[in-house]
C-alpha positions, 0 to 999 in steps of 0.5 A: 331244153326239149329234145328233137325226139320230143318235138317229133312226139309232139308233132305226132300227137298233134297229127293224131288229134287234128288229122286223125280224130279231128277234134273240135270244140266240145268233143269227147275223146277216148284214148286207148294206149298200150302199156309198155316199159317205154316211157315215150309211149306215156309221153306221147299219150300225155301230149295227145291229151294236151293237144286235144284240150288245146283243140277244145275237147270237153273231156279226154278219157285215157284207157291203158291197155296191157295185153299181158292181162289177156295173156295171163287170163288165157294161161291161168283162168279156168277154161269154162270162164273164157267166154265170160264178158262182163255186162258192165264192160259192154254197157260202158262201150254202149254209153261211150258210143251213144255219147258220140265220143271220138276214139283214138287207139295208140297201139303197139303189138308184138307179132308173136306175143301169143305164140307160146300160149294155147291158140284155141283159148286166145280165139275163144276170148276174142270171139266171145268179146266180139260177139258181146259187142257186135251190136255196138261196132257198126255204130262206132265205125259208121257214126262216131269219129275214130282213128288208129295209130301205132307206137313201138313195143320191144317185141315188135321192134325186135321182129322188124329190126332183128338184124340190129344188135341192141334192143334199145336201138331196134326200138329207136329205129322203129320210132324213126320208121313210124315218124317217117311213114306218118310224115312227122319229119315234114316241117308241117305234118298237118299241112302235108297230110292235108295235101296227101288227103286231097290227092286220095279224095280226087282218085276215089271220086274218079273211081266212084263215078266210074262205077265199075262192075268188077276189078280184075287183079293179075300178078304172080300167083294171082288171077282174081275177079272182085265184083262190085255192088251197084252203088258202091262208094270208094273211100279213103283219106278222110271220112265225114262225121255227121256233124260235118267234121272230117277225120282220118281213120288210120294214120298212116293211110295210103289206100283207096277202098270200097265194098266188094259184092260178097257173092261175086269174087272168083279166082285165086289170090296170093298174099304178097306179104306175111300177116300178123294176126292175133299174135301169130304169123301167117306166111306164103299163103293163098286163097281160092274163091268161088261165088264169093266164098273161100273154097280152098287155101294154103299156107307155108306158115299159120294154116291153122290160124287161117282156119280159125279165122275163117271159122269165126262165122260164115261171113269170115269166108267172104270178102268185106273190103278191096283196096288199092295202094300204089307200090310207090307209097312211102311205106312200100319204098321204105323197104320195111316189112312192119309185120303190122297191118296198119302199116303193111296194108298201106304198102300194098293193095289188099283185100279183107276177109269179114265185115264190109264197111257200110259207109262204102255203099250208097245208103249203107249206114242207114241199112240193117244187116239184112239190107246190107246183105241184100245189097251185096255187102258182107256181114261178119264179126271179124275184118282182117286185111291181107296184102296182095299188091306188088311191083308186078300187080296189074288191076283193071276196071271191068265195065258193065259191058265187059270191057276193061280199063287199066287202073294199075300197071306194075303196081302203079296208078295207070290213070291221072286225075 
């Protein structure tokens, strides 16, 4: 007899396949899943494969990702070899992208996994890999269907539910939190997501039509103006594949986002939640921007990690995304700090350092990097979100003539659609 938990695993798998990557007849799917000692992650992956074939997938490729192999490399490989990226690995990704494969990530990350190794070496490996595949990523993001989701790993569960005595119970509570945040507990999660997405689409259409010149954020420690380029598009909920198929890049998702103008960000912004980045925690941090560029920052914890981040390349010092999320989102109301951007960014409005999404700019997916920069979008090898929204955050839309219209008040929507 199938347990209630396994029924929920199957519902989660169906959600990732049908709403996440939107698998249709004849699609190719690559699943990248985290290797752990939790057999339920393997079960979930198998349910995803089963659901994808039932939906008509032509072939499903599963890649098991073990972060320990990266950690062992950083700890034991010769330092001169850490920049090496095999050409066959790049060619494999190129072929996958060129074939139109849909990609689903089932990830689980321990926020402190790399805390006990040389940070500079982790950064070296990350930068080398990103540089080797930087020509492929825009196609993978802007052309192919893709989605990201999460599963518990013990280190993550231990961080989120540190007050719980039993490690097994911590992991069970994290499964429960993930199911709740992704609407798996609904009788019909797919239908619940379809209704949720319709609400997001209505709001993003309203904002796109308004074509504000800028957004102004004000709240505790924040006084930030984010300029928006002409022809910006608000996205969220779902994206449309070239074939007309719809897919949801992140499960869960509560955000509506667009591309900021890389040279029109001014003021100071304070993060409202800690950020887990490359296995390390950044906490109580803020940035000051002038004409788009980070000119100063501070952090109670992880200042050196921020420095590494903004030193990735010149574009890492500019913004590539601005997103609005109501404080009443289910993830926010859970009261859980997930220490995981996929979840925490959907509990609060946020911005991102690094590369802009070309799909959030009219005609952007047909532009090269030089044209995107000319249009006001940012280019970088990285893209890192951090949360700035709270119950006290106000957001105004600034029109071309300088007048202001309330979009969010005390963290909630201030307009109806």
